[in-house]
C-alpha positions as a Markdown table, in Angstrom:
| # | Residue | x | y | z |
|---|---|---|---|---|
| 1 | Ser | 78.1 | 105.0 | 110.8 |
| 2 | Ile | 81.6 | 103.8 | 110.6 |
| 3 | Leu | 81.8 | 103.4 | 114.4 |
| 4 | Glu | 79.0 | 100.9 | 114.3 |
| 5 | Leu | 81.1 | 98.7 | 112.0 |
| 6 | His | 84.0 | 98.6 | 114.5 |
| 7 | Gly | 84.7 | 94.9 | 115.3 |
| 8 | Lys | 82.3 | 93.6 | 112.7 |
| 9 | Leu | 84.5 | 93.9 | 109.6 |
| 10 | Lys | 86.7 | 91.0 | 108.5 |
| 11 | Val | 89.8 | 93.0 | 107.5 |
| 12 | Gly | 92.1 | 90.0 | 108.0 |
| 13 | Gln | 90.5 | 88.1 | 105.1 |
| 14 | Gly | 91.6 | 90.7 | 102.6 |
| 15 | Ile | 89.4 | 91.6 | 99.6 |
| 16 | Leu | 87.8 | 89.0 | 97.4 |
| 17 | Asp | 87.7 | 89.7 | 93.7 |
| 18 | Asn | 84.1 | 88.2 | 93.7 |
| 19 | Pro | 81.9 | 86.5 | 96.2 |
| 20 | Pro | 82.2 | 82.7 | 96.2 |
| 21 | Ser | 80.5 | 81.6 | 92.9 |
| 22 | Gly | 77.9 | 79.0 | 92.1 |
| 23 | Val | 74.5 | 78.0 | 93.2 |
| 24 | Tyr | 74.3 | 75.6 | 96.1 |
| 25 | Thr | 71.6 | 73.2 | 97.2 |
| 26 | Ile | 71.2 | 70.9 | 100.2 |
| 27 | Ala | 72.8 | 68.1 | 98.1 |
| 28 | Asp | 76.1 | 70.1 | 98.1 |
| 29 | Ala | 75.6 | 71.6 | 101.5 |
| 30 | Ala | 79.1 | 70.7 | 102.7 |
| 31 | Thr | 80.7 | 73.0 | 100.1 |
| 32 | Leu | 78.2 | 75.7 | 101.0 |
| 33 | Val | 79.0 | 75.4 | 104.7 |
| 34 | Asp | 82.7 | 75.5 | 104.0 |
| 35 | Asn | 82.2 | 78.9 | 102.2 |
| 36 | Leu | 80.2 | 80.4 | 105.1 |
| 37 | Met | 83.6 | 81.7 | 106.5 |
| 38 | Trp | 83.4 | 84.4 | 103.8 |
| 39 | Leu | 80.2 | 86.0 | 105.1 |
| 40 | Leu | 80.6 | 89.7 | 105.6 |
| 41 | Ala | 84.1 | 89.6 | 104.0 |
| 42 | Phe | 85.0 | 92.5 | 101.7 |
| 43 | Thr | 84.4 | 91.8 | 98.0 |
| 44 | Lys | 84.4 | 93.8 | 94.8 |
| 45 | Ser | 81.2 | 94.1 | 92.9 |
| 46 | Lys | 81.0 | 92.9 | 89.4 |
| 47 | Lys | 79.6 | 96.3 | 88.3 |
| 48 | Glu | 81.3 | 98.7 | 90.7 |
| 49 | Arg | 84.9 | 97.3 | 90.8 |
| 50 | Lys | 86.3 | 100.3 | 92.8 |
| 51 | Gln | 83.7 | 100.1 | 95.6 |
| 52 | Leu | 83.9 | 97.6 | 98.4 |
| 53 | His | 80.9 | 95.5 | 99.1 |
| 54 | Phe | 80.2 | 92.7 | 101.6 |
| 55 | Val | 79.6 | 89.0 | 101.0 |
| 56 | Ala | 76.1 | 87.9 | 101.9 |
| 57 | Leu | 74.2 | 84.6 | 101.6 |
| 58 | Glu | 70.7 | 84.6 | 100.0 |
| 59 | Glu | 68.2 | 81.9 | 99.1 |
| 60 | Ser | 66.2 | 82.1 | 95.9 |
| 61 | Gly | 63.0 | 80.6 | 97.3 |
| 62 | Asn | 63.4 | 77.2 | 95.7 |
| 63 | Gly | 66.2 | 75.7 | 97.8 |
| 64 | Asn | 69.0 | 77.3 | 95.9 |
| 65 | Tyr | 71.6 | 79.3 | 97.9 |
| 66 | Arg | 74.2 | 81.7 | 96.5 |
| 67 | Phe | 76.7 | 84.3 | 97.8 |
| 68 | Thr | 76.2 | 87.9 | 96.6 |
| 69 | Ala | 77.9 | 91.3 | 97.0 |
| 70 | Val | 75.9 | 93.8 | 99.1 |
| 71 | Asp | 76.9 | 97.4 | 99.4 |
| 72 | Asp | 75.7 | 97.8 | 103.0 |
| 73 | Cys | 77.2 | 95.7 | 105.8 |
| 74 | Phe | 74.1 | 95.7 | 107.9 |
| 75 | Asp | 71.9 | 94.6 | 104.9 |
| 76 | Ala | 74.4 | 91.8 | 104.3 |
| 77 | Leu | 74.2 | 90.8 | 107.9 |
| 78 | Asp | 70.4 | 90.9 | 108.0 |
| 79 | Thr | 70.0 | 89.0 | 104.8 |
| 80 | Ser | 72.6 | 86.4 | 105.8 |
| 81 | Leu | 71.1 | 85.8 | 109.3 |
| 82 | Phe | 67.6 | 85.2 | 107.7 |
| 83 | Thr | 69.1 | 82.8 | 105.1 |
| 84 | Leu | 71.2 | 81.0 | 107.7 |
| 85 | Leu | 68.0 | 80.2 | 109.6 |
| 86 | Gln | 66.4 | 78.8 | 106.5 |
| 87 | Leu | 69.5 | 76.8 | 105.7 |
| 88 | Ala | 69.7 | 75.3 | 109.2 |
| 89 | Asp | 66.0 | 74.3 | 109.0 |
| 90 | Ala | 66.5 | 72.7 | 105.5 |
| 91 | Leu | 69.6 | 70.8 | 106.7 |
| 92 | Glu | 67.7 | 69.5 | 109.7 |
| 93 | Ala | 64.8 | 68.4 | 107.5 |
| 94 | Ala | 67.2 | 66.6 | 105.2 |
| 95 | Gly | 68.8 | 64.8 | 108.2 |
| 96 | Gln | 72.1 | 66.6 | 107.9 |
| 97 | Lys | 72.3 | 67.4 | 111.6 |
| 98 | Gln | 76.1 | 67.9 | 111.7 |
| 99 | Leu | 76.0 | 70.5 | 109.0 |
| 100 | Ala | 72.9 | 72.1 | 110.6 |
| 101 | Lys | 74.9 | 72.5 | 113.8 |
| 102 | Gln | 77.8 | 74.2 | 111.9 |
| 103 | Val | 75.3 | 76.6 | 110.4 |
| 104 | Asp | 73.8 | 77.3 | 113.8 |
| 105 | Lys | 77.3 | 78.1 | 115.1 |
| 106 | Val | 77.9 | 80.6 | 112.3 |
| 107 | Tyr | 74.4 | 82.1 | 112.9 |
| 108 | Gly | 75.2 | 82.5 | 116.6 |
| 109 | Ser | 78.4 | 84.3 | 116.0 |
| 110 | Met | 76.9 | 86.6 | 113.4 |
| 111 | Leu | 73.9 | 87.3 | 115.7 |
| 112 | Lys | 76.3 | 88.7 | 118.2 |
| 113 | Leu | 77.3 | 91.4 | 115.7 |
| 114 | Val | 73.7 | 92.8 | 115.9 |
| 115 | Glu | 74.1 | 93.6 | 119.6 |
C-alpha cells in the first residue's frame, strides 16, 4: 500500500528520464558504485512513459550489472538488495575492498527499508 512506501521514496531526487544506462563490470566498478545513489529513485519506463517506475540494479549472471526500471518499489528493493550482495562479494574477490565497503554501506541503508 501507499502507506508502506512512506519514508522509502526518494522524492528529492526528482524523476529520471531513464535509469542510468550502460552495462557495468567489476573493471568499471567505480562508475557503477557512483550510480548506486539512484537506486529506488523515480524513473520513467522506456515503454510506459506516463507511469513512474523505480530504479533497480540487476546482474545478468555473467558479471554484468545494469540499472533497470521496475514498476513495483518492493520488487526493485528486493532485486537490488540481492544484487548488491553479489556485487560486494565480487568486489571483495577482485581485491577492491574499498568499493566493497561502499556497496555494503548502500546495502545496509537499503536493508533498513525492509523493516
